[in-house]
Each structure stands twice: as structure tokens, then as C-alpha cells.
N, C-alpha and C positions, 0 to 999 in steps of 0.2 A: 204837705207843706203847712208851715204854721203862718196863721194869721198875724197881722201886725199887732193886733191887741194882745195875743197870747205872748209875742215877743216883748213887748212893753211891759208886761206882767211879770215875765221871767226877769227881766233887767231890774225891775223895781225890787223884786224880792232878792235879787242878788246883791244890789246895793244896800238894801237894808240889813241883810245879815252880815255883809262886811262891815257896814258901820257899828252893828251891834257887837261884833267880834272885836273891833277895836275899842268901842267906849263902852262896852257891857261890863266889864270889869269893875268900874267905878259904881255901877248900880248894885252889882252882887256883893261887893266889898261893903257898901252901905248896909246891906242885910245880913252881913256877919260872914259871909262865905269867903273862902281863901282866893287869893289872886289867882287868875287864870280861869275863874268860873264862866266868864263870857264866852271864851273860846270853846270850853267843853259843852256849853249849851248850843252854841253854833254848830259845833261838830255833830251833836246828838240830832238837831234838826235837819242838817244836811244828810245825814245818815237815813233818818225816817223818810224825807223827801225822795231820796235815791231809791229806796226799797219800793216805795209807792209807785214811782215813775217806772221802775223796772217791771213790777207786776202789771201795770197798765199798758206798757208797750208790749210785754209778751202776750197779753190777752188779744191787743190788736193785732199782732203778727200772726197769732193762732187763727183768728177770724179772717184775715186775708188769705192765709194759706188755705183754709176751709173753703173760701169763695172760689179761689182759682181752681181748686181740685173739683168743685162742682161744675164750674165752667167746663172744665176738660171733659167731664164726663158726659155733658150735653153735647159737646162738639163731635 
């Protein structure tokens, strides 16, 4: 189960990324980058966050499976 704090953090990150995806173009166009750069950066950040989340959850699932197998051996 996720704690309330973690849910709030995830919601805040999601809101900030969606705001950046919508309004980030103005920032990047001011730097001389082409239109659509805000969405590209947002997509890259979401991709990296997804990979990190997948790796973390896979490690957590492996640990849980190992713990369960250890308990079965003791029973």
C-alpha cells in the first residue's frame, strides 16, 4: 500500500509535468529550440521515471518472491 505522502508526491509530480508539457514550449522557444520541445522533454522525463519505477518494482517483486520461497522452505 502506498502512503498518503507518496500519493501526494506522485500527484504533485504529475501536475508539474503536465503543466510543463503545456507551457514548457514558451520556455524552450525562448532558448531558441523548436516548438514541441516541452513535450519532448516531458516525454523523456516520463520515460526515465518509468524505467526507474519498473526496475524498482521488479527488484521489490523478486525480494518478495525470495521471502515467500524462504518461508515455504521453513514450513
